[in-house]
C-alpha positions, 0 to 999 in steps of 0.5 A: 500499500503506497500512501500520498503525501495527502492522506496524511488527511486521516490523521484529522480525524481528530476533529472527532473528539470535539463532539465527546465530552470533556472530562476534567484534565488532571494537570492544569499545564495540560491542552485536550490536543496536540497537533505536532505539524503545523503544515496545512493539514496540521494547521487547519486540523488546530482549526477546527478543534480550537473553534470546537471548543477544545484547548490546542496546543500548536508543534512546528520542527520550524515554524508554519509555511517554513520553507522545509515543509511541503506547505511552504513557498508562493503558490499552490493549485486548488483543484478539484480535478483528480482523476480516479481519485474522487475522495479527493474532488469532495475534500476539495470542494468542501476546502473552498468554501473555508479557504475562501471564507479564511482569504476575505478576511486577510488583507491581502487575499490567499485565494484566487480563485482565476480557475485552472484549465486541464488540457489533454489527448482526446484518449486521456483516461484521467482527463475523462474520469475527472471531467465525468466527476465534474459534470456529474457534480454539477460545477460550473466549468467551460469544456471545449476541443483545441480550436475553442482553445486556441480561441479562448488562450491564444497567448497558448499552443494546443496539439490538433488532438487535445481536448480541454475543460476550465473550472472557473471555481478554484484557482491558486492559493498561496501557499506559506502566507494562507498556512500562515493565516490558518494559524493566525485566524485560529488565534494561536503560536506555534510551539517550535521543537522536535517532537517524536513518538508519543508518549504516555504517562501513568496519568493518561496524559502523553508527553509532549516536549515540556507539555502535556496533552489528553489526545495526539494529532501528528501530521507531520506529512514527509517526516510521518515516516521517521516518526513511525519507522515500524508503521509506516516505513514503506508506505510513504515515498518523498517524490520529488518535483521541479520547479522552473519560473519563466517571466514574460516579456515587459508589459505583456500581460497576456500570461497573467490574470485575469487572461491565463488561469491557473493551467495543468498539461496532463500529457 
């Protein structure tokens, strides 16, 4: 079984703790939940737990949205098309409203709904699975063949055998600043510490650094196999993706929004 980084979202199941009756905490320095990892999954888990009325401490070995984290950097695509993995599509749809609301509370937006354009060869199975899901879900979209795409996006080149569709309600997230905004909106500050496996005390609490907690959420992304090698070793694999930046000519606005959305070539 091979897990993707997104499947660490299972750790967010601790949000269900909010529905449990809160027992008295024997140690006044303890919290209901300690969340380890202040990336996008850890930050939103902490946000929901805090909004549900639980006391939360958030830990990170560096800081929220730092450059070493999977959630760091300048921007990320937020999309609802995932081919044969519609589970992710439903989660993405649910998250959009919350990202949109959070973005509206910021002095500068963190969600830019410029759309995501997908194009691929006519026989691409993943492309058609995504499009079928969009149609069945009734989400706003635009569809077109190569000729229609050339007319709408003349600054791009499309092969004669390509089809495309545009998700009109998605786009780009400002990654590092977005994670930091989630943490701040929850009224939290991340405690900087390196956290290993949990240590359960005789009173039933967990020792986490110099704190104690009744429950734990580990949202450490690619570091999870190092913390739990006996469970996740050989199951989560970190992949390398090269990032290139291209600059348009001075004064050329053809490649800026709204002329051009986020795009993904599935070929």
